[in-house]
N, C-alpha and C positions, 0 to 999 in steps of 0.2 A: 465169401458171399456178403453182399452189401447188407448192412444192419439198419442204418438210418437213412431214409430216402426223403428228401425235401420235395415239395410240389408247390408251384406258384402259378397263378393266372394273371397275365399282364395285358395291358391295353384295353381296348373296348370289349365289353362282354358280348357273348353270342350264345345261341342255343348249342348245347352239347358239351360245355365245359365240365359240368358236374358228371356227365356220363363218362368223360375221359378220366377225370379224377378217380371215379369209382372203378373204371377199368384197370388203371394202374394199381390202385390200393388193394382191391379184392384179390388180384393175382398174387401180390406180394404177401398179403396176410394168409392166403390159402397155401402158398407154396414155400414160403421162406420161414425158417425157424427164428423166433425172437426178433423179428423185424419191427421197425417203427416207422410210421409215416408222419412226417413233420409238415404241417401246413403253414406256409409263409403267407402272412396276411397282406392283402392289397398289393400284390405283385412285387415289383422290384423296390417299391417304397418300403415294404416290410423287410426285405433283405438288407436294405441300406440302414434302416433304423432298428433292426433286430426284433421285429414283432412276429411271433410265431406261436403255434400250439400243436399239440399232438392230435392227430386225426385218429379217432378210435373206430373200431369196426362198426359200432352202432351209428356213427356219423354217416355211414355210407348207405343206410337204409332209406329208401324213398327218394334218392336223388337222381336216379336214372332219367326220370321224366321232368326234373326240375330245371327251369331256365336259370340264367344268370350263373353265379359261382358262389359256392359256400365259403370260399376263401377270400372273397372280395378282390377287387382289381383297381388299378390306377394306371394313368399314362405317365411314363417317365421317359421323355424324349431321348433317343440314343445320342443325338448330337450334343447333349448336355452331360452325358454320363462321365466323360473324362474331364469335364470343366468344373473347376472349383468356383462356386458362386459366393454370394454374400454371406451365406451361413458357414463358409469356410470348411465344408464337409468334402472330403475326398471320397466320392461315392463308390468308386471301384474298390478302393482299399477297405471301405466299410463293408461292402458286400463279401469280399474275401474273408474279412475278419469274422463276420457273422456266420458265414458258411462253416468256418472252422469252430466257432463257438457253439454252434448247434451240433457239432460232431457229425456232419453229413458225410455219407459215403458217395452220394450223388445228388443232383438236383434236376428235377423234371420241370421244364418251363413250357407252359401252354400259352401260345400267343401268335401274333401276326408278324409282319416284317420287322417292326422295331424291336419286338421281343426277341426275335431270332438274331438280330444284330448284336444285342447285348449278351445273349446266350453265347454267341460265338466269341465275343470279347472275353467273357469269363472262362470259356473253354481254353482260349489261348493263354490265359493267365494260370492255367494248370488245374482248374476245377473240373470235376466229372459232371458233364452236362448232357442231357438228352432233351431235344425239342419236340413239341407236338404242334402241328400247324392248324391253328384255328383262325377263321375270319369269314365274315359274310361276303367279303370282296373276292375270295378265291384267287388272290393275287400272289400267293407264295410260290416261288420258283421251285421246281422239282417234284411237285405233287399234282396229280390230275385234279383232285378235289380237296378242299379243306373242310373240316367239319364246321357246321354253322351255315354254310353256303346254301344247302338245299332247303333248309327251313326258311331262310330269308327269301329264297326264290318262291317258295309256296305262298308266303305272306304277300310279297310284292305282286305276284300273279293274281292273287285274290283281289288286291286293291284295284288292279287294272280291270279285272272281270267286273267288279262292282260299278265302276264308272261307265262301263259300256252301256248299261241300261239307261242311265240318266242322260248320257250323250245322245243316244238314239232317240229317246223320248223327246228331248228338247232341241235336237238338231245342233248340238254344241260341239266345239272343239275342246277336248279335255286333255290337258297336259299333266301327266303323272310323273313327279320327280322322285327318282329312286336313288338311294344311297350308292355311292361309288365315286370317291373323290379323284382317284388317279386312274382307275381302270373301269371297264364297263361290263364285266362278266355278269354281274347281278342284273343289270338293266337289260342286257342282251337276252339272257335266258327268260326273264320275266316278260319282256316285251314280246318275244316269240310265243311263249306259252299263253300270254294274255291276249294275243291277237292284235297287238298294236300296229297301227298303219305306218308310223314313223318312229324310228329308234335312233336316239342321239347318244353317242358314247364318246368319252374323251379321246380314244384312239383314232377317231375319224372326225376331224374338225368340220363343223357345219357351216353352211352358207344359208343365211336366213331367207334369201330369195328362193333357194331350192325348197325349203320347207313350205314357204307360201305357195309356190307353184304346185307342190304335191297335194296340198289341201284343196287348192282350186281345181285340180284335175279330178279329185274325188267328187267334188261338187258337180263338175261337168258330167261325170259318169253316173250321176243320180244318187250319190251317197252323201247324205246331208250332215254327216258327222265325221269326226276323225279322232283317233286316239294317238297321242304322242307320248312315248316313254322317253324321259330325259334323265340321264345320269347327272348327279349333282355337280360333277366335275367337268361337264361338257364344255368345250371351248369352240369358238368360231375360228374361221380360217385366218382372220387378222391376228387374233390372239396367239395362234399356233406359231406365228413368225416372231413373236416377242421373246426377248430374253427373260430370264427368271425375275430379275429386279423390276423391269418395266411391266411385266405381267402382274406382279404383285401390286404395284402402284395403281395399275389400271383397274384391277378388281376392287381394290380398296376404295377407289373413287366412284365405282359403279353405283348408280342411284337406285338400282333394283334390289329387291330383297334376295333374289336368287337368280340363277341363270334361266330357270323356267319362267320366272316373271318377266325377264327381259324378252324372251322368245314370245311370250304371250302378248306383251305390249306391242311388239313389232307386227305380230300376226293380226291383232285387232285393228290395226291401222289399214289393213289391206283386205280383210274379209268381213262379210256381213254377219256371220255366225257369232254367237257369244263364245268367248274364249275363257275357260276357267282353269285354274291351277290347283292340283291336289298333291299334297306332300305327306306321305305316310310317315316319313322320318324314322324315329327310333322304334316305331312299331315293328318294323321288319326285322329287328335284331332281338326282340324280346320274346318272352313266353317259352312254352315247352318245346323242346326239339322234336322234329319229325322222326318217325321210325328210322328213316335212312340215316339221319345224323346220330341217332342213339346208337345204331349199329356201327357206323364208321368211327365215332368217337371211342366206343368200347374197343373196337379192333385196334385202333391206334394205341389206346392205353395198355392193352394186353401185350402188344408188340414191344412197347417201351419197357414193360416189366420183364419180358424175356431178354431184352438187351441188358438190363440191369443184372439179371442173373448171370449173363455171360460176360459181364464187365466190359460192355461195348459202349464207349462214351464219345462225346464230340460229334454226335450225329443227330439228325432229326428224322422223324418218322414220315412216311409218304405213302400215297396210293398211286400205283402204276398199273393201269388197266384194272384187273380185278384183284391184284395182289398187294399186300401190305409189305413195304420194304423201308429202307432208310437211306439218307444221303449225308455226306459230310456237311456239318454246319458251315464250314468255310466255303463250300461250293454254292450254298444257297443264300447265305446272309447278304443283304444289301441288293439282291436281284429281284426285280419286279416282274411278275408274270402278267403281261398285258395281252389284250385281245389282238391277235394278228389281223391286220386289215383285210387280208385275203384268205382268212380261215374258212374252213368248210361251213361253219355256222353262219358267218357273214354272207358268204356266197349263196348258201341255201336260203337265207332270209330274203336276199335280193331277188332270187328266183321266184319267191312267193309274191313278189311285188312290194315288199317292205322297203320304204325309202329311208336312207341314212343321212339325209340332209346335205349330201355332198354337192 
Protein backbone atom coordinates (compact mmCIF):
# COMPACT_ATOMS: atom_id res chain seq x y z
CA UNK A 1 0.00 0.00 0.00
CA UNK A 2 1.21 3.44 -0.91
CA UNK A 3 2.75 5.36 1.99
CA UNK A 4 3.71 8.76 0.59
CA UNK A 5 1.31 10.41 -1.84
CA UNK A 6 2.22 13.65 -3.57
CA UNK A 7 -0.41 16.14 -4.75
CA UNK A 8 0.06 19.18 -6.96
CA UNK A 9 -2.24 21.69 -8.63
CA UNK A 10 -1.04 23.08 -11.94
CA UNK A 11 -2.16 25.64 -14.50
CA UNK A 12 -4.89 28.19 -13.91
CA UNK A 13 -6.72 28.01 -10.60
CA UNK A 14 -10.42 27.17 -10.50
CA UNK A 15 -13.13 26.46 -7.91
CA UNK A 16 -12.99 22.94 -6.52
CA UNK A 17 -9.24 22.38 -6.34
CA UNK A 18 -9.24 22.39 -2.55
CA UNK A 19 -12.29 20.14 -2.45
CA UNK A 20 -10.43 17.63 -4.65
CA UNK A 21 -7.28 17.83 -2.51
CA UNK A 22 -9.46 17.24 0.55
CA UNK A 23 -11.22 14.31 -1.14
CA UNK A 24 -7.95 12.53 -1.88
CA UNK A 25 -6.29 13.28 1.44
CA UNK A 26 -9.19 12.55 3.78
CA UNK A 27 -9.72 9.08 2.31
CA UNK A 28 -6.01 8.33 2.49
CA UNK A 29 -5.74 9.47 6.10
CA UNK A 30 -8.95 7.69 7.08
CA UNK A 31 -8.30 4.39 5.33
CA UNK A 32 -4.53 3.98 5.01
CA UNK A 33 -2.21 3.24 7.90
CA UNK A 34 0.83 5.52 8.38
CA UNK A 35 0.25 7.36 5.12
CA UNK A 36 1.59 10.84 4.40
CA UNK A 37 0.31 13.45 1.99
CA UNK A 38 3.04 15.58 0.41
CA UNK A 39 1.89 18.88 -1.04
CA UNK A 40 4.05 20.01 -3.96
CA UNK A 41 4.07 23.80 -4.05
CA UNK A 42 3.06 25.84 -7.10
CA UNK A 43 2.46 22.96 -9.44
CA UNK A 44 5.21 21.54 -11.63
CA UNK A 45 7.46 24.42 -10.64
CA UNK A 46 7.62 22.94 -7.15
CA UNK A 47 8.30 19.49 -8.56
CA UNK A 48 11.12 20.88 -10.71
CA UNK A 49 12.67 22.93 -7.90
CA UNK A 50 11.92 20.59 -4.99
CA UNK A 51 9.49 22.76 -3.01
CA UNK A 52 7.12 20.71 -0.92
CA UNK A 53 5.63 20.25 2.55
CA UNK A 54 3.62 17.67 4.41
CA UNK A 55 -0.13 18.23 4.37
CA UNK A 56 -1.46 17.49 7.87
CA UNK A 57 -5.02 16.43 8.70
CA UNK A 58 -5.65 19.84 10.24
CA UNK A 59 -4.79 21.50 6.92
CA UNK A 60 -7.89 19.92 5.41
CA UNK A 61 -10.33 21.64 7.77
CA UNK A 62 -12.45 24.34 6.16
CA UNK A 63 -11.09 23.96 2.64
CA UNK A 64 -14.11 22.25 1.04
CA UNK A 65 -15.71 25.63 0.33
CA UNK A 66 -12.48 27.53 -0.26
CA UNK A 67 -11.65 28.77 -3.76
CA UNK A 68 -8.18 28.71 -5.28
CA UNK A 69 -5.67 26.15 -4.06
CA UNK A 70 -3.87 25.80 -0.74
CA UNK A 71 -0.88 24.34 -2.61
CA UNK A 72 -0.44 27.25 -5.00
CA UNK A 73 -0.19 26.86 -8.75
CA UNK A 74 1.75 28.04 -11.78
CA UNK A 75 1.78 27.62 -15.52
CA UNK A 76 4.63 25.51 -16.87
CA UNK A 77 4.07 25.12 -20.64
CA UNK A 78 4.30 21.52 -21.78
CA UNK A 79 6.12 22.52 -24.97
CA UNK A 80 9.03 23.70 -22.81
CA UNK A 81 9.16 20.72 -20.45
CA UNK A 82 11.72 18.78 -22.47
CA UNK A 83 13.55 21.90 -23.61
CA UNK A 84 16.66 23.00 -21.71
CA UNK A 85 16.57 26.78 -21.54
CA UNK A 86 19.05 29.45 -20.46
CA UNK A 87 19.01 28.26 -16.84
CA UNK A 88 20.43 24.94 -18.09
CA UNK A 89 17.85 22.96 -16.09
CA UNK A 90 16.71 19.58 -17.37
CA UNK A 91 13.15 19.92 -16.09
CA UNK A 92 12.06 16.33 -16.67
CA UNK A 93 15.14 14.90 -14.96
CA UNK A 94 14.64 17.29 -12.02
CA UNK A 95 11.00 16.26 -11.63
CA UNK A 96 11.97 12.60 -11.57
CA UNK A 97 14.80 13.30 -9.14
CA UNK A 98 12.55 15.23 -6.75
CA UNK A 99 9.82 12.59 -6.98
CA UNK A 100 12.40 10.08 -5.80
CA UNK A 101 13.87 12.50 -3.24
CA UNK A 102 10.41 12.96 -1.70
CA UNK A 103 10.12 9.16 -1.62
CA UNK A 104 6.73 9.29 -3.30
CA UNK A 105 4.79 6.15 -4.05
CA UNK A 106 2.59 8.12 -6.43
CA UNK A 107 1.76 11.66 -7.51
CA UNK A 108 -1.76 13.05 -8.04
CA UNK A 109 -1.85 15.92 -10.53
CA UNK A 110 -4.83 18.29 -10.60
CA UNK A 111 -5.02 20.30 -13.78
CA UNK A 112 -6.16 20.89 -17.34
CA UNK A 113 -4.81 19.86 -20.73
CA UNK A 114 -1.23 21.04 -20.23
CA UNK A 115 -1.09 19.41 -16.82
CA UNK A 116 -2.31 16.13 -18.25
CA UNK A 117 0.27 16.18 -21.04
CA UNK A 118 3.08 16.57 -18.51
CA UNK A 119 1.45 13.96 -16.26
CA UNK A 120 1.44 11.52 -19.17
CA UNK A 121 5.09 12.32 -19.91
CA UNK A 122 6.04 11.53 -16.31
CA UNK A 123 3.96 8.36 -16.40
CA UNK A 124 5.81 7.23 -19.52
CA UNK A 125 9.07 7.91 -17.65
CA UNK A 126 8.02 5.33 -15.07
CA UNK A 127 6.44 7.46 -12.30
CA UNK A 128 3.16 6.45 -10.69
CA UNK A 129 0.74 9.21 -11.74
CA UNK A 130 -3.00 9.81 -11.37
CA UNK A 131 -4.67 12.80 -12.98
CA UNK A 132 -7.72 14.78 -11.87
CA UNK A 133 -9.42 16.89 -14.57
CA UNK A 134 -10.05 20.49 -13.56
CA UNK A 135 -10.75 23.49 -15.75
CA UNK A 136 -13.47 26.08 -16.20
CA UNK A 137 -13.22 25.39 -19.95
CA UNK A 138 -14.56 21.80 -19.73
CA UNK A 139 -12.25 20.89 -22.61
CA UNK A 140 -10.51 17.76 -21.31
CA UNK A 141 -11.11 14.76 -23.51
CA UNK A 142 -12.73 11.68 -21.98
CA UNK A 143 -14.79 13.28 -19.21
CA UNK A 144 -18.28 14.72 -19.56
CA UNK A 145 -17.61 17.47 -17.03
CA UNK A 146 -14.49 18.87 -15.35
CA UNK A 147 -14.71 20.32 -11.87
CA UNK A 148 -14.64 24.11 -11.84
CA UNK A 149 -16.81 24.32 -14.94
CA UNK A 150 -20.22 24.54 -13.29
CA UNK A 151 -19.15 27.26 -10.88
CA UNK A 152 -17.82 29.30 -13.78
CA UNK A 153 -21.10 28.76 -15.65
CA UNK A 154 -23.00 30.05 -12.62
CA UNK A 155 -20.88 33.21 -12.41
CA UNK A 156 -20.84 33.86 -16.17
CA UNK A 157 -24.60 33.38 -16.31
CA UNK A 158 -25.08 35.88 -13.51
CA UNK A 159 -22.97 38.39 -15.43
CA UNK A 160 -25.22 37.99 -18.47
CA UNK A 161 -28.33 38.16 -16.26
CA UNK A 162 -27.21 41.45 -14.77
CA UNK A 163 -26.53 43.20 -18.08
CA UNK A 164 -30.02 42.27 -19.29
CA UNK A 165 -31.62 44.92 -17.10
CA UNK A 166 -29.35 47.76 -18.17
CA UNK A 167 -29.55 46.66 -21.82
CA UNK A 168 -33.34 46.69 -21.69
CA UNK A 169 -33.52 49.96 -19.77
CA UNK A 170 -31.23 51.85 -22.17
CA UNK A 171 -31.96 50.02 -25.40
CA UNK A 172 -28.35 48.92 -25.70
CA UNK A 173 -26.46 46.11 -27.33
CA UNK A 174 -24.43 44.48 -24.59
CA UNK A 175 -21.52 42.22 -25.52
CA UNK A 176 -20.37 39.98 -22.67
CA UNK A 177 -16.96 38.39 -23.25
CA UNK A 178 -16.57 35.08 -21.43
CA UNK A 179 -13.34 33.12 -20.94
CA UNK A 180 -12.74 30.36 -23.44
CA UNK A 181 -9.61 30.68 -25.55
CA UNK A 182 -9.87 27.50 -27.64
CA UNK A 183 -13.33 26.09 -26.89
CA UNK A 184 -16.76 27.56 -26.24
CA UNK A 185 -18.36 25.25 -23.67
CA UNK A 186 -18.46 27.92 -20.95
CA UNK A 187 -19.82 30.61 -23.25
CA UNK A 188 -22.36 28.21 -24.76
CA UNK A 189 -23.76 27.08 -21.41
CA UNK A 190 -23.78 30.58 -19.90
CA UNK A 191 -25.19 32.09 -23.07
CA UNK A 192 -28.12 29.70 -23.14
CA UNK A 193 -28.71 29.94 -19.39
CA UNK A 194 -28.47 33.74 -19.48
CA UNK A 195 -30.81 34.16 -22.42
CA UNK A 196 -28.26 35.58 -24.83
CA UNK A 197 -29.61 36.43 -28.26
CA UNK A 198 -26.34 35.76 -30.06
CA UNK A 199 -23.62 33.31 -28.97
CA UNK A 200 -20.18 33.37 -30.58
CA UNK A 201 -17.80 30.45 -29.92
CA UNK A 202 -14.41 29.48 -31.43
CA UNK A 203 -15.80 26.30 -32.99
CA UNK A 204 -18.23 28.26 -35.19
CA UNK A 205 -16.38 31.10 -36.98
CA UNK A 206 -18.56 34.19 -37.24
CA UNK A 207 -19.47 36.59 -40.01
CA UNK A 208 -19.83 40.15 -38.72
CA UNK A 209 -22.56 40.83 -41.28
CA UNK A 210 -24.58 37.96 -39.85
CA UNK A 211 -24.28 39.43 -36.35
CA UNK A 212 -25.30 42.86 -37.62
CA UNK A 213 -28.32 41.43 -39.43
CA UNK A 214 -29.38 39.44 -36.34
CA UNK A 215 -29.32 42.63 -34.25
CA UNK A 216 -31.24 44.58 -36.89
CA UNK A 217 -33.86 41.82 -37.14
CA UNK A 218 -34.45 42.02 -33.40
CA UNK A 219 -34.95 45.75 -33.78
CA UNK A 220 -37.46 45.20 -36.62
CA UNK A 221 -39.27 42.73 -34.37
CA UNK A 222 -39.67 45.44 -31.74
CA UNK A 223 -36.84 44.33 -29.46
CA UNK A 224 -34.73 47.38 -28.76
CA UNK A 225 -31.80 45.59 -27.12
CA UNK A 226 -29.58 42.56 -27.72
CA UNK A 227 -27.29 40.42 -25.58
CA UNK A 228 -24.27 38.93 -27.34
CA UNK A 229 -22.18 36.32 -25.49
CA UNK A 230 -18.70 36.08 -27.01
CA UNK A 231 -15.99 33.57 -26.11
CA UNK A 232 -12.60 35.30 -25.81
CA UNK A 233 -11.15 32.98 -28.46
CA UNK A 234 -13.85 33.59 -31.06
CA UNK A 235 -12.62 33.89 -34.64
CA UNK A 236 -14.23 35.17 -37.82
CA UNK A 237 -14.50 33.19 -41.04
CA UNK A 238 -11.46 34.88 -42.60
CA UNK A 239 -9.29 34.01 -39.59
CA UNK A 240 -10.54 30.41 -39.66
CA UNK A 241 -8.82 29.95 -43.02
CA UNK A 242 -5.45 31.25 -41.80
CA UNK A 243 -2.50 29.12 -40.88
CA UNK A 244 -1.27 29.22 -37.30
CA UNK A 245 1.63 31.60 -38.03
CA UNK A 246 -0.45 34.00 -40.11
CA UNK A 247 -3.23 33.97 -37.53
CA UNK A 248 -0.81 34.82 -34.73
CA UNK A 249 0.66 37.73 -36.69
CA UNK A 250 -2.84 38.92 -37.60
CA UNK A 251 -4.01 38.91 -33.98
CA UNK A 252 -0.85 40.61 -32.74
CA UNK A 253 -1.43 43.43 -35.21
CA UNK A 254 -5.10 43.79 -34.26
CA UNK A 255 -5.77 47.30 -32.99
CA UNK A 256 -8.65 46.25 -30.73
CA UNK A 257 -8.31 45.34 -27.06
CA UNK A 258 -10.16 42.06 -27.62
CA UNK A 259 -12.33 40.28 -30.17
CA UNK A 260 -15.41 41.64 -28.37
CA UNK A 261 -14.23 45.20 -28.88
CA UNK A 262 -13.66 44.45 -32.56
CA UNK A 263 -17.21 43.15 -32.90
CA UNK A 264 -18.51 46.14 -30.95
CA UNK A 265 -16.71 48.60 -33.23
CA UNK A 266 -18.06 46.99 -36.40
CA UNK A 267 -21.57 46.85 -34.93
CA UNK A 268 -21.55 50.47 -33.83
CA UNK A 269 -20.88 51.53 -37.42
CA UNK A 270 -24.10 49.86 -38.58
CA UNK A 271 -26.63 50.29 -35.75
CA UNK A 272 -28.08 53.25 -33.88
CA UNK A 273 -28.13 51.58 -30.45
CA UNK A 274 -25.24 52.13 -28.07
CA UNK A 275 -22.93 49.12 -28.03
CA UNK A 276 -21.13 48.29 -24.79
CA UNK A 277 -18.62 45.57 -23.88
CA UNK A 278 -18.52 43.83 -20.49
CA UNK A 279 -15.63 41.49 -19.63
CA UNK A 280 -16.04 39.58 -16.34
CA UNK A 281 -12.57 38.09 -16.89
CA UNK A 282 -11.03 36.22 -13.99
CA UNK A 283 -14.13 36.77 -11.86
CA UNK A 284 -15.63 33.65 -13.45
CA UNK A 285 -12.81 31.42 -12.17
CA UNK A 286 -12.55 32.80 -8.65
CA UNK A 287 -14.33 32.36 -5.35
CA UNK A 288 -16.04 29.49 -3.62
CA UNK A 289 -17.03 26.41 -5.65
CA UNK A 290 -20.70 25.69 -6.24
CA UNK A 291 -22.28 22.70 -4.43
CA UNK A 292 -22.11 20.76 -7.70
CA UNK A 293 -18.36 21.33 -8.03
CA UNK A 294 -17.75 20.56 -4.36
CA UNK A 295 -19.44 17.20 -4.84
CA UNK A 296 -17.82 16.42 -8.20
CA UNK A 297 -14.32 17.37 -7.00
CA UNK A 298 -14.82 15.31 -3.85
CA UNK A 299 -15.99 12.29 -5.86
CA UNK A 300 -12.98 12.62 -8.16
CA UNK A 301 -10.68 12.80 -5.14
CA UNK A 302 -12.23 9.76 -3.49
CA UNK A 303 -11.95 7.78 -6.72
CA UNK A 304 -8.28 8.72 -7.03
CA UNK A 305 -7.64 7.55 -3.46
CA UNK A 306 -9.29 4.22 -4.23
CA UNK A 307 -7.09 3.87 -7.32
CA UNK A 308 -4.03 4.50 -5.14
CA UNK A 309 -5.18 1.79 -2.77
CA UNK A 310 -5.44 -0.63 -5.70
CA UNK A 311 -2.13 0.61 -7.18
CA UNK A 312 -3.79 1.69 -10.43
CA UNK A 313 -1.62 4.35 -12.05
CA UNK A 314 -1.13 6.03 -15.40
CA UNK A 315 -4.77 7.06 -15.51
CA UNK A 316 -6.97 10.12 -15.04
CA UNK A 317 -10.34 10.26 -13.34
CA UNK A 318 -13.45 11.07 -15.38
CA UNK A 319 -17.22 11.51 -15.19
CA UNK A 320 -19.23 9.40 -17.64
CA UNK A 321 -22.94 9.96 -17.30
CA UNK A 322 -23.54 9.73 -13.56
CA UNK A 323 -20.59 7.42 -12.89
CA UNK A 324 -17.03 8.23 -11.83
CA UNK A 325 -14.52 6.23 -13.85
CA UNK A 326 -11.02 6.69 -15.27
CA UNK A 327 -9.12 6.74 -18.56
CA UNK A 328 -5.57 6.01 -19.64
CA UNK A 329 -3.51 9.19 -19.49
CA UNK A 330 -2.06 8.31 -22.87
CA UNK A 331 -5.56 8.22 -24.38
CA UNK A 332 -6.57 11.73 -23.28
CA UNK A 333 -3.32 13.73 -23.09
CA UNK A 334 -3.07 16.28 -25.88
CA UNK A 335 -6.68 15.84 -27.03
CA UNK A 336 -9.00 18.83 -26.88
CA UNK A 337 -12.72 18.36 -26.29
CA UNK A 338 -14.34 20.97 -28.51
CA UNK A 339 -18.01 21.85 -28.93
CA UNK A 340 -19.33 19.83 -31.91
CA UNK A 341 -20.83 22.24 -34.43
CA UNK A 342 -23.87 20.00 -34.82
CA UNK A 343 -24.23 19.00 -31.17
CA UNK A 344 -27.61 18.73 -29.50
CA UNK A 345 -26.92 21.89 -27.50
CA UNK A 346 -26.07 23.97 -30.55
CA UNK A 347 -29.04 22.65 -32.52
CA UNK A 348 -31.31 23.24 -29.52
CA UNK A 349 -30.04 26.80 -29.12
CA UNK A 350 -30.68 27.50 -32.80
CA UNK A 351 -34.19 26.07 -32.46
CA UNK A 352 -34.76 28.66 -29.73
CA UNK A 353 -33.80 31.39 -32.17
CA UNK A 354 -30.29 31.99 -30.84
CA UNK A 355 -27.95 33.20 -33.58
CA UNK A 356 -24.34 31.91 -33.80
CA UNK A 357 -23.10 34.55 -36.21
CA UNK A 358 -22.67 32.15 -39.11
